[in-house]
C-alpha positions in Angstrom: 42.0 -101.6 93.2 45.2 -103.7 93.6 48.8 -101.6 93.9 51.1 -102.3 92.0 54.3 -105.1 92.6 56.5 -103.0 94.7 58.7 -106.0 96.0 59.1 -109.5 95.5 60.7 -112.0 98.5 62.4 -114.9 97.6 62.6 -117.9 99.6 65.4 -120.6 98.2 63.9 -123.8 99.5 65.1 -127.7 99.1 62.2 -130.7 98.2 62.5 -132.5 101.7 64.5 -136.3 100.6 65.8 -138.0 103.4 69.7 -138.6 103.5 70.1 -135.2 101.3 68.1 -132.0 103.1 69.8 -131.1 106.8 72.9 -133.5 106.6 74.8 -131.9 109.0 72.6 -133.0 111.7 71.8 -136.7 110.6 74.0 -137.4 114.3 71.8 -136.0 116.2 68.2 -136.7 114.7 69.1 -139.4 112.0 68.1 -139.1 108.2 64.5 -139.3 108.8 65.0 -137.1 111.4 66.6 -134.4 109.4 64.2 -134.4 106.6 61.0 -134.2 108.6 62.8 -131.2 110.8 63.5 -129.5 107.0 59.9 -130.4 106.3 58.5 -127.8 109.2 61.3 -125.5 108.4 60.3 -125.1 105.5 56.8 -124.6 105.5 56.6 -122.9 108.9 58.9 -120.0 106.7 56.8 -120.3 104.2 53.5 -119.8 105.7 55.3 -117.4 108.6 56.0 -114.6 105.2 53.2 -115.3 103.0 50.8 -114.2 105.6 52.9 -111.0 106.4 52.8 -110.0 103.3 52.0 -106.6 102.3 49.8 -106.3 99.0 52.4 -105.0 96.9 55.1 -108.3 98.0 54.7 -111.1 96.5 56.1 -113.6 98.2 58.2 -116.8 95.5 59.3 -119.8 96.0 62.9 -121.2 94.4 63.0 -124.6 94.5 66.0 -127.2 94.9 66.5 -130.8 94.1 63.4 -133.0 93.7 61.6 -130.6 90.7 58.8 -132.9 90.5 58.6 -133.9 94.4 54.5 -133.4 95.9 55.8 -131.6 98.4 55.4 -128.6 95.9 52.3 -129.1 94.6 51.5 -128.4 99.1 52.9 -125.1 99.2 51.0 -123.3 96.5 51.6 -119.9 95.6 54.4 -118.6 92.5 57.6 -121.0 92.5 60.8 -121.0 90.3 63.4 -123.3 89.9 66.9 -122.4 90.9 69.2 -122.3 88.4 72.9 -122.2 88.6 75.8 -124.7 89.0 76.0 -123.8 92.7 74.9 -121.4 95.2 76.4 -118.5 94.3 75.0 -118.2 91.0 71.9 -119.7 91.6 71.3 -116.8 93.7 72.5 -114.3 91.5 70.0 -115.6 88.9 67.1 -115.5 91.3 68.0 -112.2 92.4 68.0 -111.5 88.4 64.6 -113.1 87.9 62.9 -111.2 90.7 64.5 -107.6 89.4 62.8 -108.0 86.0 59.5 -108.4 87.6 59.9 -105.6 90.6 61.9 -102.7 91.5 63.6 -104.3 94.6 64.2 -108.4 95.4 65.2 -110.2 98.9 66.3 -113.4 99.2 66.2 -115.7 102.2 66.8 -119.6 102.9 64.9 -121.7 105.4 67.2 -122.2 107.9 66.3 -119.4 109.5 62.4 -120.1 111.5 63.0 -117.9 114.0 64.3 -115.1 112.1 60.7 -113.0 112.4 59.2 -111.5 109.2 59.2 -108.2 110.3 63.1 -108.5 109.3 62.0 -108.4 105.7 60.1 -105.3 106.4 63.2 -104.1 108.1 65.4 -105.0 104.8 63.0 -103.5 102.2 62.8 -100.7 104.0 67.1 -100.5 104.2 66.8 -100.8 100.3 65.3 -97.1 100.6 68.5 -96.0 101.3 71.0 -98.9 100.6 71.9 -100.5 96.9 72.0 -104.1 98.5 70.9 -105.2 102.8 72.9 -108.0 103.9 71.3 -110.3 107.4 74.4 -111.2 108.9 74.8 -115.0 110.1 75.9 -116.1 113.4 78.5 -118.4 111.3 79.8 -116.1 109.4 78.2 -116.2 106.5 74.6 -114.0 105.7 71.1 -115.7 106.1 69.5 -112.6 104.0 70.6 -110.7 101.3 68.7 -107.8 99.3 68.9 -105.6 96.3 67.8 -102.6 93.7 67.1 -102.7 89.9 70.3 -104.5 89.0 71.8 -107.8 91.0 75.4 -106.5 93.1 78.0 -108.4 91.9 79.0 -110.3 95.2 77.7 -114.1 94.5 80.7 -114.6 92.3 84.1 -115.3 94.9 83.3 -115.7 98.6 83.7 -119.7 99.1 80.7 -120.7 100.2 80.0 -122.8 103.6 82.4 -120.8 105.0 83.5 -118.1 107.6 84.3 -115.6 106.0 81.3 -115.5 103.0 80.1 -111.9 105.0 82.8 -110.6 104.7 84.0 -111.3 101.1 80.5 -110.5 100.3 81.0 -107.0 101.9 84.5 -106.5 100.4 82.7 -107.0 96.8 79.9 -104.9 97.2 82.1 -101.6 98.5 84.9 -102.5 95.3 82.0 -102.0 93.2 80.9 -98.4 95.1 77.5 -100.0 96.3 76.2 -98.8 99.5 75.5 -101.2 102.0 73.3 -101.6 104.7 73.2 -104.5 107.8 70.1 -105.8 109.5 69.9 -107.5 113.2 72.3 -110.7 113.2 70.8 -114.5 113.4 71.1 -118.2 113.7 70.8 -120.3 111.5 70.3 -124.4 112.6 73.3 -126.3 110.6 74.7 -128.1 113.6 73.4 -130.2 116.3 74.5 -127.3 119.4 72.3 -125.4 117.1 69.1 -127.0 117.9 70.1 -126.4 121.2 69.9 -122.5 120.6 66.7 -123.6 118.8 64.7 -124.4 122.1 66.1 -121.5 123.9 65.2 -119.3 121.0 61.2 -120.4 120.6 61.2 -120.9 125.1 61.8 -116.8 124.3 59.0 -116.8 122.2 55.3 -116.7 122.9 53.2 -118.9 121.3 51.1 -116.2 119.8 53.3 -114.8 117.7 52.0 -114.8 114.6 54.9 -116.4 112.4 55.7 -118.7 115.6 57.5 -121.6 114.2 55.0 -124.4 115.3 55.7 -127.3 113.2 59.2 -126.3 113.9 58.2 -126.4 118.2 56.4 -129.7 118.0 58.8 -131.2 116.2 61.3 -130.9 119.3 58.8 -131.4 121.4 57.3 -134.4 120.0 61.2 -136.0 118.7 62.3 -138.2 122.1 66.2 -137.6 121.8 68.0 -140.8 123.2 71.5 -141.3 124.6 72.8 -141.4 121.0 71.8 -138.5 120.1 69.3 -140.0 117.2 65.3 -139.3 118.2 63.7 -142.4 119.8 60.8 -141.2 117.8 59.4 -138.6 115.4 56.6 -136.8 114.4 54.7 -137.6 112.1 55.1 -136.1 108.6 53.1 -132.3 108.3 49.8 -131.9 107.5 48.3 -129.5 104.6 49.7 -125.7 105.9 46.3 -124.3 107.0 46.6 -121.7 104.7 46.6 -123.7 101.5 43.2 -125.3 100.5 43.3 -129.2 101.2 43.2 -130.2 97.8 46.1 -128.2 96.0 46.1 -127.8 92.2 49.6 -129.2 90.5 52.7 -127.4 89.9 52.7 -126.1 85.9 56.2 -125.3 84.9 57.3 -123.2 82.5 57.8 -119.4 82.3 54.4 -118.2 82.6 53.7 -119.7 86.3 54.8 -116.9 88.1 52.8 -114.2 86.1 49.2 -116.4 86.2 50.0 -116.6 89.8 50.3 -113.0 90.2 47.0 -112.2 87.4 45.7 -114.7 90.1 46.5 -112.9 93.2 45.0 -109.5 92.4 42.1 -110.9 91.2 40.8 -112.6 94.3 42.1 -110.4 97.1 45.5 -107.8 98.0 47.5 -110.9 99.5 49.6 -113.6 97.9 48.2 -116.0 100.4 45.0 -116.1 98.0 47.0 -117.9 95.2 46.5 -121.3 96.3 42.5 -120.9 96.9 42.8 -119.3 93.0 44.9 -122.3 91.5 42.7 -124.2 93.2 40.3 -123.0 91.6 42.0 -123.4 88.1 43.8 -121.2 87.8 47.4 -122.1 86.3 50.4 -121.6 88.5 54.0 -122.4 89.1 55.9 -125.0 91.6 
């Protein structure tokens, strides 16, 4: 018997469109290179967390950018659109959406490809003791936020993109009388200097590590960086993720998509990794 849905992991992702993603990396990678790097990050992060997910955890992609981009149909699984004019509103709306469907929810992005999936396990465990959990980023923001039962009032106020986001968020949480816990810090890959930090982090990971970001590592290995900081050769576009069937079903928009994907998952196996196969065989899904 399949256990009930206990928790939802939300992954914020943007469609890989050259010139519109990883723009701060363009001086080092060029528009196409930055786009391919972003593509690799999204696929590695989604694949790693879906492969690691426990039977009671749904992994849901929250997409932004081009809603009908073919890229979304290659990712499979339940998906929903980000809604809101700015980042704080989009995160609050996504958490509210998730907490209507499960008692606990954690939200991450795709800028930290070396963050181990076990960090998400720790976040959900922290929610057994606290109302909110935060994963501090080294740039003064956070790479993860989670909540249980209700959305914390901490998304209207921080200056997004600045170095005070984490501090402002904690002030709002404490001001609301909520308990919170911090996880270990991690770094985002946003600037050219972060690429060297990423190289070092990858060098410290064994390739047999279950969530090793293979596409990100391949990008860094295959891209030849010239003297001007731009790649003289960039990797080919990524192949279909190995956990997806070669032919993916088209993404069907609509409020029922998540529920359909969950039903497919519960009918096929104990993991949402099977959603792609179930949907490709005829079950409607989202995204």
